[in-house]
C-alpha positions in Angstrom: -58.0 -5.9 -46.0 -60.3 -2.9 -46.3 -59.7 -0.1 -43.8 -62.5 1.2 -41.6 -62.9 4.2 -43.9 -63.2 2.0 -47.0 -65.8 -0.1 -45.2 -68.0 2.9 -44.5 -67.7 4.0 -48.2 -68.8 0.5 -49.3 -71.8 0.9 -47.0 -72.6 4.3 -48.4 -72.4 2.9 -51.9 -74.7 0.0 -51.1 -78.1 -0.3 -52.9 -79.7 0.5 -49.6 -78.3 4.0 -49.5 -77.1 5.0 -52.9 -80.2 6.5 -54.3 -82.2 9.8 -54.2 -85.4 10.1 -52.1 -86.2 13.7 -51.6 -87.9 14.7 -48.4 -87.2 16.1 -45.0 -89.0 13.8 -42.6 -86.3 11.1 -42.2 -83.4 13.5 -41.7 -85.4 15.7 -39.4 -86.2 12.7 -37.2 -82.6 11.8 -36.8 -81.4 15.4 -36.3 -84.0 15.8 -33.5 -82.4 12.9 -31.7 -79.1 14.8 -31.8 -80.8 17.9 -30.3 -81.0 19.6 -33.8 -77.4 20.7 -34.4 -78.4 22.4 -37.6 -80.1 25.1 -35.5 -76.8 26.0 -33.8 -75.1 27.2 -37.0 -75.2 30.1 -39.5 -75.5 29.6 -43.2 -75.2 30.9 -46.7 -77.3 28.4 -48.6 -76.7 27.9 -52.3 -79.0 26.2 -54.9 -79.1 26.1 -58.7 -78.5 23.9 -61.7 -75.0 25.0 -62.6 -72.4 27.1 -60.8 -73.2 26.1 -57.2 -69.8 24.6 -56.4 -67.9 27.6 -57.9 -70.0 30.1 -56.0 -69.4 28.2 -52.8 -65.6 27.9 -53.4 -65.4 31.7 -54.0 -67.4 32.5 -50.9 -65.2 30.1 -48.8 -62.0 31.7 -50.0 -63.1 35.3 -49.4 -64.5 34.6 -45.9 -61.4 32.5 -45.0 -59.1 35.4 -46.2 -61.2 37.7 -44.0 -60.5 35.7 -40.9 -63.8 33.8 -40.6 -63.8 30.2 -39.6 -65.8 28.5 -42.4 -67.5 25.3 -42.9 -68.0 24.2 -46.6 -70.4 21.4 -47.6 -70.4 20.5 -51.3 -71.3 17.5 -53.6 -70.5 15.4 -55.4 -66.8 14.7 -54.7 -64.2 14.0 -57.4 -61.8 11.5 -55.8 -62.8 11.0 -52.1 -65.8 11.6 -49.9 -63.8 13.7 -47.4 -63.7 16.4 -50.1 -67.4 17.1 -49.3 -66.9 18.4 -45.7 -64.3 21.0 -45.1 -63.6 23.3 -42.1 -61.4 26.4 -42.8 -60.3 24.8 -46.1 -59.3 21.5 -44.7 -61.0 18.2 -45.5 -62.5 16.1 -42.7 -59.9 13.4 -41.9 -60.7 9.8 -42.7 -60.6 9.1 -39.0 -63.2 11.7 -38.2 -65.3 10.6 -41.2 -65.5 7.1 -39.7 -66.3 8.5 -36.3 -69.2 10.7 -37.4 -70.5 8.0 -39.8 -70.7 5.5 -37.1 -72.5 7.9 -34.7 -75.1 8.8 -37.4 -75.6 5.3 -38.7 -76.2 3.9 -35.2 -78.6 6.6 -34.3 -80.6 6.1 -37.5 -80.7 2.3 -36.8 -81.8 2.9 -33.2 -84.6 5.1 -34.5 -85.5 2.6 -37.3 -85.1 5.5 -39.7 -83.6 4.6 -43.1 -81.3 7.4 -44.4 -79.9 7.8 -47.9 -76.2 8.3 -48.5 -76.7 12.1 -48.9 -78.8 12.3 -45.7 -76.2 10.5 -43.7 -73.4 12.8 -45.0 -75.6 15.9 -44.3 -76.2 14.9 -40.6 -72.5 14.1 -40.3 -71.7 17.6 -41.6 -74.0 19.4 -39.2 -72.5 17.5 -36.2 -68.9 18.1 -37.4 -69.3 21.8 -38.0 -70.9 22.3 -34.6 -68.0 20.5 -33.0 -65.6 22.7 -35.0 -67.4 25.8 -33.9 -67.4 27.4 -37.4 -68.6 30.9 -37.8 -70.6 30.3 -41.0 -71.4 27.3 -43.1 -71.4 27.6 -46.9 -74.1 25.0 -47.7 -74.6 23.6 -51.2 -77.8 21.8 -51.9 -77.6 18.3 -53.4 -80.6 18.3 -55.7 -83.3 20.9 -56.0 -83.9 22.8 -52.9 -87.3 22.5 -51.4 -87.0 18.9 -50.3 -83.2 18.6 -50.4 -81.8 17.3 -47.1 -79.8 20.5 -46.5 -83.1 22.4 -46.4 -83.8 21.3 -42.8 -82.3 24.6 -41.7 -84.8 27.2 -40.5 -82.9 30.4 -41.3 -79.9 31.5 -43.2 -77.9 34.7 -43.6 -78.6 34.6 -47.3 -79.9 32.2 -50.0 -78.1 32.2 -53.3 -79.8 30.8 -56.4 -77.4 30.3 -59.4 -78.1 29.6 -63.0 -81.2 27.5 -63.5 -81.6 25.1 -66.5 -83.1 21.7 -67.3 -81.6 18.9 -65.2 -83.0 16.2 -63.0 -86.3 16.7 -64.8 -87.6 13.4 -63.5 -87.6 14.8 -60.0 -87.7 18.6 -60.3 -90.0 19.3 -63.2 -89.9 19.7 -67.0 -89.7 23.5 -67.3 -87.4 26.2 -66.1 -90.1 27.7 -63.9 -91.0 24.3 -62.3 -87.3 23.8 -61.5 -87.0 27.4 -60.3 -89.9 26.7 -57.9 -88.0 23.8 -56.3 -84.8 25.9 -56.0 -86.7 28.8 -54.5 -87.6 26.4 -51.6 -84.4 27.4 -49.9 -85.6 31.0 -49.4 -86.3 31.6 -45.8 -88.7 34.1 -44.1 -87.1 37.6 -43.8 -83.8 36.3 -45.1 -82.4 37.8 -48.3 -81.9 35.9 -51.6 -79.4 36.7 -54.3 -80.0 35.5 -57.8 -79.1 36.3 -61.4 -82.5 36.7 -63.0 -85.9 37.0 -61.5 -87.7 33.9 -62.4 -91.4 34.4 -61.4 -91.2 31.4 -58.9 -88.3 33.0 -57.1 -89.9 36.5 -57.1 -93.2 35.1 -55.7 -91.5 33.0 -53.0 -89.4 36.0 -51.9 -92.6 38.2 -51.7 -94.5 35.5 -49.8 -91.7 35.3 -47.2 -90.9 39.0 -47.0 -87.4 38.2 -48.2 -85.3 40.8 -49.9 -84.7 39.9 -53.5 -81.2 41.0 -54.7 -80.5 40.7 -58.4 -76.9 40.3 -59.3 -75.7 41.7 -62.6 -73.4 39.7 -64.9 -70.8 42.4 -64.9 -68.0 42.5 -62.3 -64.8 44.4 -61.9 -62.2 43.5 -64.4 -59.6 43.2 -61.6 -61.7 40.6 -59.9 -62.2 38.5 -63.1 -58.5 38.6 -63.8 -57.6 37.6 -60.2 -60.0 34.6 -60.0 -58.1 31.3 -60.4 -61.2 29.7 -62.0 -61.2 30.2 -65.7 -64.1 30.2 -68.1 -66.6 32.8 -69.4 -69.3 31.3 -67.2 -67.4 32.1 -64.1 -68.3 35.8 -64.4 -71.8 35.0 -63.4 -70.7 32.9 -60.4 -68.2 35.6 -59.3 -70.9 38.2 -59.6 -73.3 36.2 -57.4 -70.6 35.7 -54.7 -69.4 39.3 -54.7 -73.0 40.6 -54.5 -73.7 38.3 -51.5 -70.4 39.3 -49.8 -71.0 43.1 -50.3 -74.4 42.8 -48.7 -73.6 40.5 -45.8 -70.1 41.6 -45.0 -69.7 45.3 -46.1 -66.5 45.5 -44.0 -64.7 43.1 -46.4 -62.6 45.3 -48.7 -61.7 44.9 -52.4 -58.1 44.4 -51.3 -59.1 41.3 -49.3 -61.2 40.0 -52.1 -58.3 40.4 -54.6 -56.1 38.4 -52.2 -58.7 35.7 -51.9 -59.7 35.1 -55.5 -56.3 33.6 -56.7 -56.6 31.1 -53.9 -60.1 29.7 -54.9 -60.0 26.0 -55.5 -62.7 24.1 -57.3 -61.2 21.2 -59.2 -62.4 19.9 -62.6 -64.3 23.0 -63.6 -62.7 24.0 -66.9 -59.3 23.2 -65.3 -56.3 23.3 -67.6 -53.1 21.4 -67.2 -50.7 23.0 -69.6 -48.0 20.3 -69.5 -50.6 17.7 -70.7 -52.5 20.2 -72.9 -55.6 18.9 -71.0 -58.9 20.3 -69.9 -60.8 18.5 -67.2 -64.4 19.7 -66.9 -67.2 18.0 -64.9 -70.1 19.6 -66.8 -72.9 17.0 -66.7 -75.9 18.5 -68.4 -76.6 20.3 -71.7 -76.3 23.8 -70.2 -72.9 23.0 -68.6 -71.7 21.4 -71.8 -72.8 24.5 -73.7 -70.6 26.6 -71.5 -67.7 24.2 -72.0 -68.1 24.4 -75.7 -68.1 28.2 -75.6 -65.0 28.2 -73.4 -63.1 25.8 -75.7 -63.9 28.0 -78.8 -62.9 31.1 -76.9 -59.7 30.0 -75.2 -58.5 27.3 -77.7 -60.0 28.3 -81.1 -57.4 26.8 -83.3 -56.5 23.6 -81.6 -57.6 20.1 -82.7 -59.4 18.3 -80.0 -59.5 14.8 -78.5 -62.4 14.1 -76.2 -63.0 11.5 -73.5 -66.7 11.6 -72.7 -68.7 9.6 -70.2 -72.1 10.3 -68.6 -74.8 8.9 -66.3 -77.8 7.5 -68.1 -80.1 9.8 -66.1 -78.7 12.8 -68.1 -79.5 14.0 -71.6 -76.3 12.6 -73.0 -77.5 12.7 -76.6 -77.9 16.5 -76.4 -74.6 16.9 -74.6 -72.7 15.1 -77.3 -74.5 17.0 -80.1 -73.4 20.3 -78.5 -69.8 19.2 -77.9 -68.6 17.2 -80.8 -67.7 18.4 -84.4 -66.5 16.5 -87.5 -62.8 16.2 -87.2 -62.8 15.7 -83.4 -61.2 12.6 -82.0 -63.8 11.1 -79.7 -63.5 8.3 -77.1 -66.6 7.2 -75.2 -66.1 5.9 -71.7 -68.5 3.4 -70.3 -67.1 3.6 -66.8 -67.9 1.4 -63.8 -70.5 3.3 -61.7 -74.2 2.9 -60.8 -76.3 4.4 -63.6 -73.3 5.1 -65.9 -74.0 4.9 -69.6 -72.4 1.9 -71.4 -70.2 2.5 -74.4 -73.0 1.0 -76.6 -75.6 3.5 -75.3 -73.3 6.4 -75.8 -72.1 5.2 -79.2 -75.7 4.8 -80.5 -76.5 8.4 -79.6 -73.1 9.9 -80.7 -73.4 12.3 -83.7 -70.0 11.4 -85.1 -67.8 8.3 -85.3 -66.2 7.4 -81.9 -64.0 4.8 -80.3 -64.2 3.0 -77.0 -62.0 4.4 -74.3 -59.7 2.3 -72.2 -56.7 3.0 -70.0 -54.3 2.3 -72.8 -55.5 5.3 -74.8 -52.8 7.8 -75.1 -53.7 11.4 -74.3 -50.7 13.0 -76.0 -50.4 16.8 -75.9 -50.4 16.9 -79.7 -54.1 17.8 -79.5 -56.2 19.6 -76.8 -57.4 16.7 -74.7 -60.8 17.3 -73.0 -62.1 14.9 -70.3 -65.7 15.7 -69.6 -69.3 14.6 -68.9 -69.4 13.4 -65.3 -67.8 14.0 -61.9 -68.0 10.3 -61.3 -66.2 9.4 -64.5 -63.3 11.8 -63.7 -63.0 10.3 -60.3 -62.6 6.8 -61.8 -59.9 7.7 -64.3 -56.3 7.4 -63.4 -55.0 10.5 -65.1 -52.5 11.7 -62.5 -53.7 15.2 -62.2 
């Protein structure tokens, strides 16, 4: 018999909720009925195509090490929905998840307001963090920024916009500038914004709202890079963004505290290496993310033969992703995993640039080659790989 928690997850996964419908009217209507809990919290709001989760994890670790009581809201999860809502580094319990889900779901029904999965989780998060009396919420957008459910907040301590590239083009636009415009929607009046490069849309939005634009360089102290638990060349950009924001918002936080915090950063499945299995798990799910994965593989493991297990959602540019990743001589398995919008083996195989095999649970990922599992958060969560 399914537990209460499992029943709520089934409901979240139903066709009635498991879809994207950008807009703030529905969630605002429900939050108002709860006396707008989002207005009672302080935020560092993070948007971008790639790197959001890593920046959030770095910020959370530094602020926790500094004695702040943090709330961390991220998406998607890898193995369990409770990963998305954390207070001071601890996941919301299943019991509390059920409790807050029921409260939000009933309120939405009473108001005859239909919320999506992400909207329900976002309302739950606001209520939970108010009850937990957190000092600051590190808030990751789900998709885009301007009409993302997290953007119901009116002010923030700081906006951070990470690397921007082409992804979710069906909803956010077909050019970097169009997507940057959507991400820039999280900038708030008279609230600073930290970003890597000054896309015109971000500059214009910051000027319109009298918001200080802080450009973060890609260089960062060698000691910080070496201390960071997250590996990968791309993490230097993410680390630089986080450190720039910390230095501006919390000048009292010393380098010694940062150095203590960086080894404790946890953000699973981002170029994560398991030495005993000779295994890399990486949740890159768009061409830019896969390009970073390819560069990291060539840099850290230049001479190892590779065995890939790749799966992807059909809403992604999986053809380009596979063209970037695979080379002649690689052993490639394509995983048509069981998930809404997941590519079938046949779809992947048709687009694959080299000969590939169908993945199943009997495939042996022996450490004789560098094993690389990649392409989708959702696929990784479905695989029984005993990490």
